[in-house]
N, CA, C, O and CB atoms as a CASP TS submission, in Angstrom:
PFRMAT TS
TARGET T0000
AUTHOR 0000-0000-0000
METHOD Language model
MODEL 1
PARENT N/A
ATOM      1  N   MET     1     154.879  16.969   6.112  1.00  0.00           N
ATOM      2  CA  MET     1     154.376  18.189   5.528  1.00  0.00           C
ATOM      3  C   MET     1     154.351  18.065   4.006  1.00  0.00           C
ATOM      4  O   MET     1     155.255  17.496   3.393  1.00  0.00           O
ATOM      5  CB  MET     1     155.227  19.388   5.966  1.00  0.00           C
ATOM      6  N   ALA     2     153.315  18.603   3.430  1.00  0.00           N
ATOM      7  CA  ALA     2     153.170  18.613   1.977  1.00  0.00           C
ATOM      8  C   ALA     2     153.251  20.050   1.475  1.00  0.00           C
ATOM      9  O   ALA     2     152.822  20.978   2.160  1.00  0.00           O
ATOM     10  CB  ALA     2     151.829  17.953   1.545  1.00  0.00           C
ATOM     11  N   THR     3     153.790  20.227   0.301  1.00  0.00           N
ATOM     12  CA  THR     3     153.799  21.524  -0.352  1.00  0.00           C
ATOM     13  C   THR     3     152.575  21.573  -1.254  1.00  0.00           C
ATOM     14  O   THR     3     152.433  20.769  -2.175  1.00  0.00           O
ATOM     15  CB  THR     3     155.129  21.764  -1.160  1.00  0.00           C
ATOM     16  N   VAL     4     151.680  22.545  -0.971  1.00  0.00           N
ATOM     17  CA  VAL     4     150.421  22.650  -1.713  1.00  0.00           C
ATOM     18  C   VAL     4     150.230  24.073  -2.236  1.00  0.00           C
ATOM     19  O   VAL     4     150.708  25.045  -1.651  1.00  0.00           O
ATOM     20  CB  VAL     4     149.226  22.242  -0.820  1.00  0.00           C
ATOM     21  N   LYS     5     149.516  24.159  -3.355  1.00  0.00           N
ATOM     22  CA  LYS     5     149.159  25.458  -3.917  1.00  0.00           C
ATOM     23  C   LYS     5     147.756  25.800  -3.430  1.00  0.00           C
ATOM     24  O   LYS     5     146.841  24.982  -3.526  1.00  0.00           O
ATOM     25  CB  LYS     5     149.234  25.451  -5.490  1.00  0.00           C
ATOM     26  N   VAL     6     147.594  27.008  -2.911  1.00  0.00           N
ATOM     27  CA  VAL     6     146.298  27.472  -2.426  1.00  0.00           C
ATOM     28  C   VAL     6     145.824  28.582  -3.348  1.00  0.00           C
ATOM     29  O   VAL     6     146.529  29.567  -3.567  1.00  0.00           O
ATOM     30  CB  VAL     6     146.380  27.965  -0.943  1.00  0.00           C
ATOM     31  N   ARG     7     144.615  28.410  -3.889  1.00  0.00           N
ATOM     32  CA  ARG     7     144.012  29.428  -4.749  1.00  0.00           C
ATOM     33  C   ARG     7     142.896  30.102  -3.975  1.00  0.00           C
ATOM     34  O   ARG     7     142.020  29.439  -3.420  1.00  0.00           O
ATOM     35  CB  ARG     7     143.476  28.810  -6.080  1.00  0.00           C
ATOM     36  N   LEU     8     142.935  31.424  -3.942  1.00  0.00           N
ATOM     37  CA  LEU     8     141.948  32.227  -3.211  1.00  0.00           C
ATOM     38  C   LEU     8     141.068  32.970  -4.205  1.00  0.00           C
ATOM     39  O   LEU     8     141.535  33.434  -5.245  1.00  0.00           O
ATOM     40  CB  LEU     8     142.647  33.228  -2.242  1.00  0.00           C
ATOM     41  N   PHE     9     139.792  33.074  -3.870  1.00  0.00           N
ATOM     42  CA  PHE     9     138.839  33.685  -4.784  1.00  0.00           C
ATOM     43  C   PHE     9     138.067  34.814  -4.105  1.00  0.00           C
ATOM     44  O   PHE     9     137.916  34.843  -2.884  1.00  0.00           O
ATOM     45  CB  PHE     9     137.872  32.633  -5.317  1.00  0.00           C
ATOM     46  N   ALA    10     137.588  35.730  -4.922  1.00  0.00           N
ATOM     47  CA  ALA    10     136.663  36.803  -4.535  1.00  0.00           C
ATOM     48  C   ALA    10     137.183  37.583  -3.318  1.00  0.00           C
ATOM     49  O   ALA    10     138.306  38.087  -3.340  1.00  0.00           O
ATOM     50  CB  ALA    10     135.272  36.217  -4.227  1.00  0.00           C
ATOM     51  N   ALA    11     136.381  37.681  -2.272  1.00  0.00           N
ATOM     52  CA  ALA    11     136.720  38.500  -1.103  1.00  0.00           C
ATOM     53  C   ALA    11     137.979  38.008  -0.387  1.00  0.00           C
ATOM     54  O   ALA    11     138.694  38.806   0.218  1.00  0.00           O
ATOM     55  CB  ALA    11     135.556  38.516  -0.128  1.00  0.00           C
ATOM     56  N   LEU    12     138.255  36.706  -0.448  1.00  0.00           N
ATOM     57  CA  LEU    12     139.489  36.197   0.162  1.00  0.00           C
ATOM     58  C   LEU    12     140.705  36.675  -0.605  1.00  0.00           C
ATOM     59  O   LEU    12     141.711  37.060  -0.009  1.00  0.00           O
ATOM     60  CB  LEU    12     139.474  34.666   0.220  1.00  0.00           C
ATOM     61  N   ARG    13     140.616  36.650  -1.920  1.00  0.00           N
ATOM     62  CA  ARG    13     141.710  37.153  -2.761  1.00  0.00           C
ATOM     63  C   ARG    13     141.955  38.632  -2.468  1.00  0.00           C
ATOM     64  O   ARG    13     143.101  39.070  -2.365  1.00  0.00           O
ATOM     65  CB  ARG    13     141.388  36.945  -4.267  1.00  0.00           C
ATOM     66  N   ASP    14     140.875  39.392  -2.336  1.00  0.00           N
ATOM     67  CA  ASP    14     141.004  40.820  -2.049  1.00  0.00           C
ATOM     68  C   ASP    14     141.651  41.058  -0.686  1.00  0.00           C
ATOM     69  O   ASP    14     142.527  41.913  -0.557  1.00  0.00           O
ATOM     70  CB  ASP    14     139.632  41.497  -2.102  1.00  0.00           C
ATOM     71  N   ALA    15     141.226  40.307   0.328  1.00  0.00           N
ATOM     72  CA  ALA    15     141.765  40.485   1.679  1.00  0.00           C
ATOM     73  C   ALA    15     143.229  40.070   1.767  1.00  0.00           C
ATOM     74  O   ALA    15     143.997  40.661   2.525  1.00  0.00           O
ATOM     75  CB  ALA    15     140.943  39.686   2.681  1.00  0.00           C
ATOM     76  N   ALA    16     143.618  39.055   0.995  1.00  0.00           N
ATOM     77  CA  ALA    16     144.998  38.571   1.026  1.00  0.00           C
ATOM     78  C   ALA    16     145.910  39.384   0.112  1.00  0.00           C
ATOM     79  O   ALA    16     147.120  39.449   0.333  1.00  0.00           O
ATOM     80  CB  ALA    16     145.045  37.104   0.628  1.00  0.00           C
ATOM     81  N   GLY    17     145.330  40.001  -0.912  1.00  0.00           N
ATOM     82  CA  GLY    17     146.142  40.742  -1.868  1.00  0.00           C
ATOM     83  C   GLY    17     146.832  39.835  -2.877  1.00  0.00           C
ATOM     84  O   GLY    17     147.747  40.264  -3.580  1.00  0.00           O
ATOM     85  N   THR    18     146.399  38.596  -2.948  1.00  0.00           N
ATOM     86  CA  THR    18     146.965  37.647  -3.904  1.00  0.00           C
ATOM     87  C   THR    18     145.926  36.578  -4.222  1.00  0.00           C
ATOM     88  O   THR    18     145.046  36.295  -3.409  1.00  0.00           O
ATOM     89  CB  THR    18     148.269  37.001  -3.348  1.00  0.00           C
ATOM     90  N   ALA    19     146.032  35.999  -5.388  1.00  0.00           N
ATOM     91  CA  ALA    19     145.103  34.946  -5.793  1.00  0.00           C
ATOM     92  C   ALA    19     145.663  33.551  -5.538  1.00  0.00           C
ATOM     93  O   ALA    19     144.925  32.566  -5.570  1.00  0.00           O
ATOM     94  CB  ALA    19     144.758  35.097  -7.261  1.00  0.00           C
ATOM     95  N   GLU    20     146.960  33.468  -5.286  1.00  0.00           N
ATOM     96  CA  GLU    20     147.593  32.157  -5.146  1.00  0.00           C
ATOM     97  C   GLU    20     148.784  32.241  -4.208  1.00  0.00           C
ATOM     98  O   GLU    20     149.533  33.218  -4.211  1.00  0.00           O
ATOM     99  CB  GLU    20     148.032  31.616  -6.515  1.00  0.00           C
ATOM    100  N   ILE    21     148.944  31.198  -3.404  1.00  0.00           N
ATOM    101  CA  ILE    21     150.069  31.114  -2.481  1.00  0.00           C
ATOM    102  C   ILE    21     150.441  29.653  -2.307  1.00  0.00           C
ATOM    103  O   ILE    21     149.574  28.781  -2.369  1.00  0.00           O
ATOM    104  CB  ILE    21     149.730  31.772  -1.110  1.00  0.00           C
ATOM    105  N   THR    22     151.696  29.380  -2.093  1.00  0.00           N
ATOM    106  CA  THR    22     152.159  28.026  -1.820  1.00  0.00           C
ATOM    107  C   THR    22     152.511  27.927  -0.341  1.00  0.00           C
ATOM    108  O   THR    22     153.209  28.787   0.197  1.00  0.00           O
ATOM    109  CB  THR    22     153.383  27.654  -2.715  1.00  0.00           C
ATOM    110  N   VAL    23     152.023  26.867   0.317  1.00  0.00           N
ATOM    111  CA  VAL    23     152.294  26.656   1.737  1.00  0.00           C
ATOM    112  C   VAL    23     152.701  25.211   1.960  1.00  0.00           C
ATOM    113  O   VAL    23     152.501  24.349   1.105  1.00  0.00           O
ATOM    114  CB  VAL    23     151.059  27.016   2.600  1.00  0.00           C
ATOM    115  N   GLN    24     153.277  24.967   3.128  1.00  0.00           N
ATOM    116  CA  GLN    24     153.578  23.608   3.557  1.00  0.00           C
ATOM    117  C   GLN    24     152.688  23.302   4.746  1.00  0.00           C
ATOM    118  O   GLN    24     152.700  24.016   5.749  1.00  0.00           O
ATOM    119  CB  GLN    24     155.096  23.432   3.917  1.00  0.00           C
ATOM    120  N   ALA    25     151.914  22.230   4.622  1.00  0.00           N
ATOM    121  CA  ALA    25     150.982  21.856   5.684  1.00  0.00           C
ATOM    122  C   ALA    25     150.643  20.379   5.559  1.00  0.00           C
ATOM    123  O   ALA    25     150.749  19.804   4.476  1.00  0.00           O
ATOM    124  CB  ALA    25     149.694  22.719   5.627  1.00  0.00           C
ATOM    125  N   ALA    26     150.241  19.775   6.648  1.00  0.00           N
ATOM    126  CA  ALA    26     149.870  18.360   6.647  1.00  0.00           C
ATOM    127  C   ALA    26     148.373  18.160   6.416  1.00  0.00           C
ATOM    128  O   ALA    26     147.957  17.136   5.875  1.00  0.00           O
ATOM    129  CB  ALA    26     150.277  17.713   7.962  1.00  0.00           C
ATOM    130  N   THR    27     147.566  19.139   6.825  1.00  0.00           N
ATOM    131  CA  THR    27     146.108  19.029   6.702  1.00  0.00           C
ATOM    132  C   THR    27     145.510  20.345   6.222  1.00  0.00           C
ATOM    133  O   THR    27     146.164  21.388   6.224  1.00  0.00           O
ATOM    134  CB  THR    27     145.479  18.621   8.048  1.00  0.00           C
ATOM    135  N   LEU    28     144.257  20.264   5.815  1.00  0.00           N
ATOM    136  CA  LEU    28     143.540  21.470   5.412  1.00  0.00           C
ATOM    137  C   LEU    28     143.421  22.442   6.587  1.00  0.00           C
ATOM    138  O   LEU    28     143.501  23.654   6.391  1.00  0.00           O
ATOM    139  CB  LEU    28     142.142  21.110   4.871  1.00  0.00           C
ATOM    140  N   ALA    29     143.234  21.932   7.796  1.00  0.00           N
ATOM    141  CA  ALA    29     143.164  22.794   8.981  1.00  0.00           C
ATOM    142  C   ALA    29     144.453  23.594   9.157  1.00  0.00           C
ATOM    143  O   ALA    29     144.405  24.769   9.523  1.00  0.00           O
ATOM    144  CB  ALA    29     142.892  21.953  10.240  1.00  0.00           C
ATOM    145  N   GLU    30     145.595  22.975   8.902  1.00  0.00           N
ATOM    146  CA  GLU    30     146.873  23.681   9.010  1.00  0.00           C
ATOM    147  C   GLU    30     146.993  24.768   7.941  1.00  0.00           C
ATOM    148  O   GLU    30     147.529  25.843   8.210  1.00  0.00           O
ATOM    149  CB  GLU    30     148.042  22.690   8.889  1.00  0.00           C
ATOM    150  N   VAL    31     146.503  24.500   6.745  1.00  0.00           N
ATOM    151  CA  VAL    31     146.508  25.520   5.687  1.00  0.00           C
ATOM    152  C   VAL    31     145.722  26.730   6.166  1.00  0.00           C
ATOM    153  O   VAL    31     146.202  27.860   6.084  1.00  0.00           O
ATOM    154  CB  VAL    31     145.906  24.961   4.356  1.00  0.00           C
ATOM    155  N   ARG    32     144.512  26.493   6.667  1.00  0.00           N
ATOM    156  CA  ARG    32     143.664  27.594   7.120  1.00  0.00           C
ATOM    157  C   ARG    32     144.331  28.382   8.252  1.00  0.00           C
ATOM    158  O   ARG    32     144.257  29.611   8.276  1.00  0.00           O
ATOM    159  CB  ARG    32     142.304  27.058   7.583  1.00  0.00           C
ATOM    160  N   ALA    33     144.976  27.688   9.184  1.00  0.00           N
ATOM    161  CA  ALA    33     145.647  28.366  10.296  1.00  0.00           C
ATOM    162  C   ALA    33     146.802  29.233   9.798  1.00  0.00           C
ATOM    163  O   ALA    33     146.979  30.360  10.262  1.00  0.00           O
ATOM    164  CB  ALA    33     146.162  27.338  11.316  1.00  0.00           C
ATOM    165  N   GLN    34     147.574  28.720   8.873  1.00  0.00           N
ATOM    166  CA  GLN    34     148.690  29.496   8.323  1.00  0.00           C
ATOM    167  C   GLN    34     148.207  30.738   7.594  1.00  0.00           C
ATOM    168  O   GLN    34     148.776  31.819   7.743  1.00  0.00           O
ATOM    169  CB  GLN    34     149.517  28.638   7.379  1.00  0.00           C
ATOM    170  N   LEU    35     147.142  30.573   6.797  1.00  0.00           N
ATOM    171  CA  LEU    35     146.611  31.718   6.060  1.00  0.00           C
ATOM    172  C   LEU    35     146.069  32.777   7.013  1.00  0.00           C
ATOM    173  O   LEU    35     146.268  33.972   6.792  1.00  0.00           O
ATOM    174  CB  LEU    35     145.513  31.268   5.092  1.00  0.00           C
ATOM    175  N   SER    36     145.393  32.353   8.059  1.00  0.00           N
ATOM    176  CA  SER    36     144.863  33.304   9.042  1.00  0.00           C
ATOM    177  C   SER    36     145.983  34.088   9.700  1.00  0.00           C
ATOM    178  O   SER    36     145.896  35.305   9.864  1.00  0.00           O
ATOM    179  CB  SER    36     144.041  32.575  10.107  1.00  0.00           C
ATOM    180  N   GLU    37     147.030  33.379  10.073  1.00  0.00           N
ATOM    181  CA  GLU    37     148.168  34.043  10.722  1.00  0.00           C
ATOM    182  C   GLU    37     148.848  35.025   9.766  1.00  0.00           C
ATOM    183  O   GLU    37     149.239  36.123  10.162  1.00  0.00           O
ATOM    184  CB  GLU    37     149.188  32.999  11.221  1.00  0.00           C
ATOM    185  N   ARG    38     148.979  34.623   8.534  1.00  0.00           N
ATOM    186  CA  ARG    38     149.687  35.466   7.561  1.00  0.00           C
ATOM    187  C   ARG    38     148.887  36.693   7.136  1.00  0.00           C
ATOM    188  O   ARG    38     149.453  37.777   6.992  1.00  0.00           O
ATOM    189  CB  ARG    38     150.035  34.652   6.339  1.00  0.00           C
ATOM    190  N   PHE    39     147.567  36.538   6.931  1.00  0.00           N
ATOM    191  CA  PHE    39     146.782  37.607   6.322  1.00  0.00           C
ATOM    192  C   PHE    39     145.900  38.392   7.297  1.00  0.00           C
ATOM    193  O   PHE    39     145.290  39.382   6.892  1.00  0.00           O
ATOM    194  CB  PHE    39     145.926  37.030   5.260  1.00  0.00           C
ATOM    195  N   GLY    40     145.816  37.989   8.551  1.00  0.00           N
ATOM    196  CA  GLY    40     145.173  38.819   9.565  1.00  0.00           C
ATOM    197  C   GLY    40     143.673  38.650   9.755  1.00  0.00           C
ATOM    198  O   GLY    40     143.044  37.788   9.142  1.00  0.00           O
ATOM    199  N   PRO    41     143.108  39.504  10.629  1.00  0.00           N
ATOM    200  CA  PRO    41     141.726  39.329  11.085  1.00  0.00           C
ATOM    201  C   PRO    41     140.648  39.516  10.011  1.00  0.00           C
ATOM    202  O   PRO    41     139.644  38.804  10.031  1.00  0.00           O
ATOM    203  CB  PRO    41     141.464  40.279  12.185  1.00  0.00           C
ATOM    204  N   THR    42     140.825  40.437   9.093  1.00  0.00           N
ATOM    205  CA  THR    42     139.807  40.613   8.049  1.00  0.00           C
ATOM    206  C   THR    42     139.733  39.364   7.177  1.00  0.00           C
ATOM    207  O   THR    42     138.648  38.876   6.861  1.00  0.00           O
ATOM    208  CB  THR    42     140.119  41.860   7.179  1.00  0.00           C
ATOM    209  N   PHE    43     140.885  38.863   6.799  1.00  0.00           N
ATOM    210  CA  PHE    43     140.943  37.628   6.022  1.00  0.00           C
ATOM    211  C   PHE    43     140.334  36.478   6.806  1.00  0.00           C
ATOM    212  O   PHE    43     139.541  35.710   6.261  1.00  0.00           O
ATOM    213  CB  PHE    43     142.391  37.298   5.634  1.00  0.00           C
ATOM    214  N   THR    44     140.690  36.349   8.072  1.00  0.00           N
ATOM    215  CA  THR    44     140.210  35.250   8.911  1.00  0.00           C
ATOM    216  C   THR    44     138.692  35.266   9.041  1.00  0.00           C
ATOM    217  O   THR    44     138.057  34.213   8.995  1.00  0.00           O
ATOM    218  CB  THR    44     140.849  35.322  10.294  1.00  0.00           C
ATOM    219  N   ALA    45     138.109  36.442   9.201  1.00  0.00           N
ATOM    220  CA  ALA    45     136.651  36.538   9.298  1.00  0.00           C
ATOM    221  C   ALA    45     135.992  36.009   8.032  1.00  0.00           C
ATOM    222  O   ALA    45     134.959  35.343   8.100  1.00  0.00           O
ATOM    223  CB  ALA    45     136.219  37.991   9.551  1.00  0.00           C
ATOM    224  N   ARG    46     136.573  36.296   6.897  1.00  0.00           N
ATOM    225  CA  ARG    46     136.030  35.795   5.630  1.00  0.00           C
ATOM    226  C   ARG    46     136.303  34.306   5.466  1.00  0.00           C
ATOM    227  O   ARG    46     135.463  33.571   4.947  1.00  0.00           O
ATOM    228  CB  ARG    46     136.626  36.569   4.448  1.00  0.00           C
ATOM    229  N   LEU    47     137.472  33.863   5.906  1.00  0.00           N
ATOM    230  CA  LEU    47     137.851  32.456   5.811  1.00  0.00           C
ATOM    231  C   LEU    47     136.910  31.565   6.620  1.00  0.00           C
ATOM    232  O   LEU    47     136.587  30.455   6.196  1.00  0.00           O
ATOM    233  CB  LEU    47     139.287  32.264   6.287  1.00  0.00           C
ATOM    234  N   GLU    48     136.475  32.043   7.769  1.00  0.00           N
ATOM    235  CA  GLU    48     135.612  31.253   8.639  1.00  0.00           C
ATOM    236  C   GLU    48     134.278  30.908   7.989  1.00  0.00           C
ATOM    237  O   GLU    48     133.640  29.927   8.374  1.00  0.00           O
ATOM    238  CB  GLU    48     135.368  31.993   9.926  1.00  0.00           C
ATOM    239  N   ARG    49     133.851  31.695   7.016  1.00  0.00           N
ATOM    240  CA  ARG    49     132.581  31.441   6.323  1.00  0.00           C
ATOM    241  C   ARG    49     132.790  30.762   4.972  1.00  0.00           C
ATOM    242  O   ARG    49     131.836  30.575   4.217  1.00  0.00           O
ATOM    243  CB  ARG    49     131.822  32.749   6.126  1.00  0.00           C
ATOM    244  N   SER    50     134.015  30.399   4.667  1.00  0.00           N
ATOM    245  CA  SER    50     134.348  29.883   3.342  1.00  0.00           C
ATOM    246  C   SER    50     134.402  28.359   3.306  1.00  0.00           C
ATOM    247  O   SER    50     134.476  27.687   4.334  1.00  0.00           O
ATOM    248  CB  SER    50     135.673  30.447   2.890  1.00  0.00           C
ATOM    249  N   ARG    51     134.362  27.846   2.080  1.00  0.00           N
ATOM    250  CA  ARG    51     134.485  26.411   1.840  1.00  0.00           C
ATOM    251  C   ARG    51     135.781  26.146   1.095  1.00  0.00           C
ATOM    252  O   ARG    51     136.258  26.987   0.334  1.00  0.00           O
ATOM    253  CB  ARG    51     133.268  25.866   1.043  1.00  0.00           C
ATOM    254  N   ALA    52     136.344  24.966   1.322  1.00  0.00           N
ATOM    255  CA  ALA    52     137.591  24.606   0.653  1.00  0.00           C
ATOM    256  C   ALA    52     137.450  23.253  -0.030  1.00  0.00           C
ATOM    257  O   ALA    52     136.761  22.354   0.455  1.00  0.00           O
ATOM    258  CB  ALA    52     138.760  24.581   1.656  1.00  0.00           C
ATOM    259  N   TRP    53     138.118  23.138  -1.161  1.00  0.00           N
ATOM    260  CA  TRP    53     138.158  21.889  -1.912  1.00  0.00           C
ATOM    261  C   TRP    53     139.612  21.541  -2.166  1.00  0.00           C
ATOM    262  O   TRP    53     140.445  22.420  -2.390  1.00  0.00           O
ATOM    263  CB  TRP    53     137.361  22.000  -3.252  1.00  0.00           C
ATOM    264  N   VAL    54     139.908  20.256  -2.130  1.00  0.00           N
ATOM    265  CA  VAL    54     141.248  19.768  -2.457  1.00  0.00           C
ATOM    266  C   VAL    54     141.104  18.889  -3.690  1.00  0.00           C
ATOM    267  O   VAL    54     140.406  17.875  -3.670  1.00  0.00           O
ATOM    268  CB  VAL    54     141.904  18.976  -1.248  1.00  0.00           C
ATOM    269  N   GLY    55     141.768  19.290  -4.749  1.00  0.00           N
ATOM    270  CA  GLY    55     141.678  18.531  -5.988  1.00  0.00           C
ATOM    271  C   GLY    55     140.257  18.413  -6.505  1.00  0.00           C
ATOM    272  O   GLY    55     139.897  17.408  -7.118  1.00  0.00           O
ATOM    273  N   GLY    56     139.446  19.438  -6.259  1.00  0.00           N
ATOM    274  CA  GLY    56     138.070  19.451  -6.731  1.00  0.00           C
ATOM    275  C   GLY    56     137.087  18.719  -5.833  1.00  0.00           C
ATOM    276  O   GLY    56     135.904  18.635  -6.163  1.00  0.00           O
ATOM    277  N   LEU    57     137.545  18.189  -4.710  1.00  0.00           N
ATOM    278  CA  LEU    57     136.681  17.453  -3.786  1.00  0.00           C
ATOM    279  C   LEU    57     136.488  18.224  -2.488  1.00  0.00           C
ATOM    280  O   LEU    57     137.436  18.788  -1.944  1.00  0.00           O
ATOM    281  CB  LEU    57     137.265  16.069  -3.491  1.00  0.00           C
ATOM    282  N   ASP    58     135.256  18.243  -1.999  1.00  0.00           N
ATOM    283  CA  ASP    58     134.943  18.840  -0.704  1.00  0.00           C
ATOM    284  C   ASP    58     135.442  17.877   0.369  1.00  0.00           C
ATOM    285  O   ASP    58     134.976  16.740   0.447  1.00  0.00           O
ATOM    286  CB  ASP    58     133.396  19.128  -0.551  1.00  0.00           C
ATOM    287  N   VAL    59     136.390  18.327   1.199  1.00  0.00           N
ATOM    288  CA  VAL    59     137.010  17.438   2.191  1.00  0.00           C
ATOM    289  C   VAL    59     136.915  18.044   3.587  1.00  0.00           C
ATOM    290  O   VAL    59     136.668  19.239   3.745  1.00  0.00           O
ATOM    291  CB  VAL    59     138.488  17.164   1.830  1.00  0.00           C
ATOM    292  N   ALA    60     137.113  17.207   4.585  1.00  0.00           N
ATOM    293  CA  ALA    60     137.095  17.635   5.988  1.00  0.00           C
ATOM    294  C   ALA    60     138.398  18.365   6.329  1.00  0.00           C
ATOM    295  O   ALA    60     139.401  18.238   5.626  1.00  0.00           O
ATOM    296  CB  ALA    60     136.892  16.416   6.932  1.00  0.00           C
ATOM    297  N   LEU    61     138.360  19.122   7.414  1.00  0.00           N
ATOM    298  CA  LEU    61     139.535  19.881   7.838  1.00  0.00           C
ATOM    299  C   LEU    61     140.719  18.992   8.190  1.00  0.00           C
ATOM    300  O   LEU    61     141.866  19.429   8.095  1.00  0.00           O
ATOM    301  CB  LEU    61     139.185  20.742   9.022  1.00  0.00           C
ATOM    302  N   ASP    62     140.460  17.748   8.596  1.00  0.00           N
ATOM    303  CA  ASP    62     141.556  16.847   8.956  1.00  0.00           C
ATOM    304  C   ASP    62     142.087  16.055   7.752  1.00  0.00           C
ATOM    305  O   ASP    62     142.889  15.135   7.914  1.00  0.00           O
ATOM    306  CB  ASP    62     141.092  15.883  10.039  1.00  0.00           C
ATOM    307  N   HIS    63     141.637  16.417   6.553  1.00  0.00           N
ATOM    308  CA  HIS    63     142.089  15.742   5.330  1.00  0.00           C
ATOM    309  C   HIS    63     143.605  15.867   5.198  1.00  0.00           C
ATOM    310  O   HIS    63     144.150  16.969   5.266  1.00  0.00           O
ATOM    311  CB  HIS    63     141.385  16.337   4.077  1.00  0.00           C
ATOM    312  N   ALA    64     144.287  14.729   5.009  1.00  0.00           N
ATOM    313  CA  ALA    64     145.741  14.721   4.842  1.00  0.00           C
ATOM    314  C   ALA    64     146.096  15.186   3.433  1.00  0.00           C
ATOM    315  O   ALA    64     145.550  14.698   2.444  1.00  0.00           O
ATOM    316  CB  ALA    64     146.322  13.308   5.113  1.00  0.00           C
ATOM    317  N   LEU    65     147.012  16.129   3.364  1.00  0.00           N
ATOM    318  CA  LEU    65     147.439  16.688   2.083  1.00  0.00           C
ATOM    319  C   LEU    65     148.669  15.965   1.561  1.00  0.00           C
ATOM    320  O   LEU    65     149.460  15.418   2.330  1.00  0.00           O
ATOM    321  CB  LEU    65     147.727  18.185   2.219  1.00  0.00           C
ATOM    322  N   SER    66     148.817  15.970   0.241  1.00  0.00           N
ATOM    323  CA  SER    66     149.978  15.385  -0.430  1.00  0.00           C
ATOM    324  C   SER    66     150.679  16.460  -1.240  1.00  0.00           C
ATOM    325  O   SER    66     150.057  17.434  -1.663  1.00  0.00           O
ATOM    326  CB  SER    66     149.562  14.198  -1.339  1.00  0.00           C
ATOM    327  N   ASP    67     151.973  16.281  -1.455  1.00  0.00           N
ATOM    328  CA  ASP    67     152.720  17.220  -2.292  1.00  0.00           C
ATOM    329  C   ASP    67     152.002  17.406  -3.622  1.00  0.00           C
ATOM    330  O   ASP    67     151.571  16.442  -4.254  1.00  0.00           O
ATOM    331  CB  ASP    67     154.169  16.725  -2.521  1.00  0.00           C
ATOM    332  N   GLY    68     151.884  18.656  -4.029  1.00  0.00           N
ATOM    333  CA  GLY    68     151.280  18.974  -5.317  1.00  0.00           C
ATOM    334  C   GLY    68     149.771  19.156  -5.280  1.00  0.00           C
ATOM    335  O   GLY    68     149.175  19.523  -6.293  1.00  0.00           O
ATOM    336  N   ASP    69     149.133  18.907  -4.134  1.00  0.00           N
ATOM    337  CA  ASP    69     147.689  19.148  -4.042  1.00  0.00           C
ATOM    338  C   ASP    69     147.378  20.606  -4.315  1.00  0.00           C
ATOM    339  O   ASP    69     148.193  21.488  -4.043  1.00  0.00           O
ATOM    340  CB  ASP    69     147.151  18.743  -2.660  1.00  0.00           C
ATOM    341  N   GLU    70     146.188  20.854  -4.859  1.00  0.00           N
ATOM    342  CA  GLU    70     145.713  22.212  -5.049  1.00  0.00           C
ATOM    343  C   GLU    70     144.482  22.411  -4.179  1.00  0.00           C
ATOM    344  O   GLU    70     143.504  21.670  -4.276  1.00  0.00           O
ATOM    345  CB  GLU    70     145.400  22.499  -6.546  1.00  0.00           C
ATOM    346  N   VAL    71     144.552  23.431  -3.325  1.00  0.00           N
ATOM    347  CA  VAL    71     143.456  23.775  -2.434  1.00  0.00           C
ATOM    348  C   VAL    71     142.782  25.041  -2.979  1.00  0.00           C
ATOM    349  O   VAL    71     143.439  26.060  -3.189  1.00  0.00           O
ATOM    350  CB  VAL    71     143.964  23.983  -0.960  1.00  0.00           C
ATOM    351  N   ALA    72     141.489  24.966  -3.201  1.00  0.00           N
ATOM    352  CA  ALA    72     140.726  26.129  -3.650  1.00  0.00           C
ATOM    353  C   ALA    72     139.814  26.554  -2.517  1.00  0.00           C
ATOM    354  O   ALA    72     139.059  25.740  -1.984  1.00  0.00           O
ATOM    355  CB  ALA    72     139.907  25.817  -4.948  1.00  0.00           C
ATOM    356  N   ILE    73     139.878  27.832  -2.144  1.00  0.00           N
ATOM    357  CA  ILE    73     139.050  28.343  -1.053  1.00  0.00           C
ATOM    358  C   ILE    73     138.165  29.472  -1.595  1.00  0.00           C
ATOM    359  O   ILE    73     138.653  30.466  -2.132  1.00  0.00           O
ATOM    360  CB  ILE    73     139.938  28.846   0.141  1.00  0.00           C
ATOM    361  N   LEU    74     136.859  29.289  -1.438  1.00  0.00           N
ATOM    362  CA  LEU    74     135.889  30.248  -1.951  1.00  0.00           C
ATOM    363  C   LEU    74     134.983  30.721  -0.832  1.00  0.00           C
ATOM    364  O   LEU    74     134.441  29.905  -0.087  1.00  0.00           O
ATOM    365  CB  LEU    74     135.061  29.633  -3.086  1.00  0.00           C
ATOM    366  N   PRO    75     134.810  32.027  -0.703  1.00  0.00           N
ATOM    367  CA  PRO    75     133.846  32.554   0.265  1.00  0.00           C
ATOM    368  C   PRO    75     132.429  32.353  -0.270  1.00  0.00           C
ATOM    369  O   PRO    75     132.250  32.114  -1.464  1.00  0.00           O
ATOM    370  CB  PRO    75     134.115  34.060   0.556  1.00  0.00           C
ATOM    371  N   PRO    76     131.425  32.448   0.597  1.00  0.00           N
ATOM    372  CA  PRO    76     130.054  32.345   0.092  1.00  0.00           C
ATOM    373  C   PRO    76     129.747  33.497  -0.862  1.00  0.00           C
ATOM    374  O   PRO    76     130.250  34.608  -0.698  1.00  0.00           O
ATOM    375  CB  PRO    76     129.046  32.336   1.260  1.00  0.00           C
ATOM    376  N   PHE    77     128.933  33.220  -1.837  1.00  0.00           N
ATOM    377  CA  PHE    77     128.554  34.261  -2.780  1.00  0.00           C
ATOM    378  C   PHE    77     127.131  33.995  -3.247  1.00  0.00           C
ATOM    379  O   PHE    77     126.625  32.878  -3.141  1.00  0.00           O
ATOM    380  CB  PHE    77     129.538  34.318  -3.986  1.00  0.00           C
ATOM    381  N   ALA    78     126.515  35.011  -3.751  1.00  0.00           N
ATOM    382  CA  ALA    78     125.141  34.898  -4.259  1.00  0.00           C
ATOM    383  C   ALA    78     125.148  35.180  -5.750  1.00  0.00           C
ATOM    384  O   ALA    78     125.977  35.939  -6.253  1.00  0.00           O
ATOM    385  CB  ALA    78     124.174  35.877  -3.516  1.00  0.00           C
ATOM    386  N   GLY    79     124.242  34.577  -6.422  1.00  0.00           N
ATOM    387  CA  GLY    79     124.142  34.798  -7.859  1.00  0.00           C
ATOM    388  C   GLY    79     122.678  34.990  -8.243  1.00  0.00           C
ATOM    389  O   GLY    79     121.783  34.983  -7.398  1.00  0.00           O
ATOM    390  N   GLY    80     122.478  35.153  -9.487  1.00  0.00           N
ATOM    391  CA  GLY    80     121.086  35.261  -9.897  1.00  0.00           C
ATOM    392  C   GLY    80     120.938  35.914 -11.230  1.00  0.00           C
ATOM    393  O   GLY    80     119.819  36.079 -11.716  1.00  0.00           O
TER
END
């Protein structure tokens, strides 16, 4: 297990009530599962449409995490 910092943005931050949380997980999939369990169905619905980056890189859900990694999760958004 790795200790990682998770940064939440926009609608995910609003649903969680926090912009940052530290979790212990081995993979990005485990991070997502923990966040869903902790923050509930509204958060999970938004999480399912979101993208995550580890250390600024777009990675697969089975990506192995290391201590000190930073995971950024952003929901889809539109601009213009």
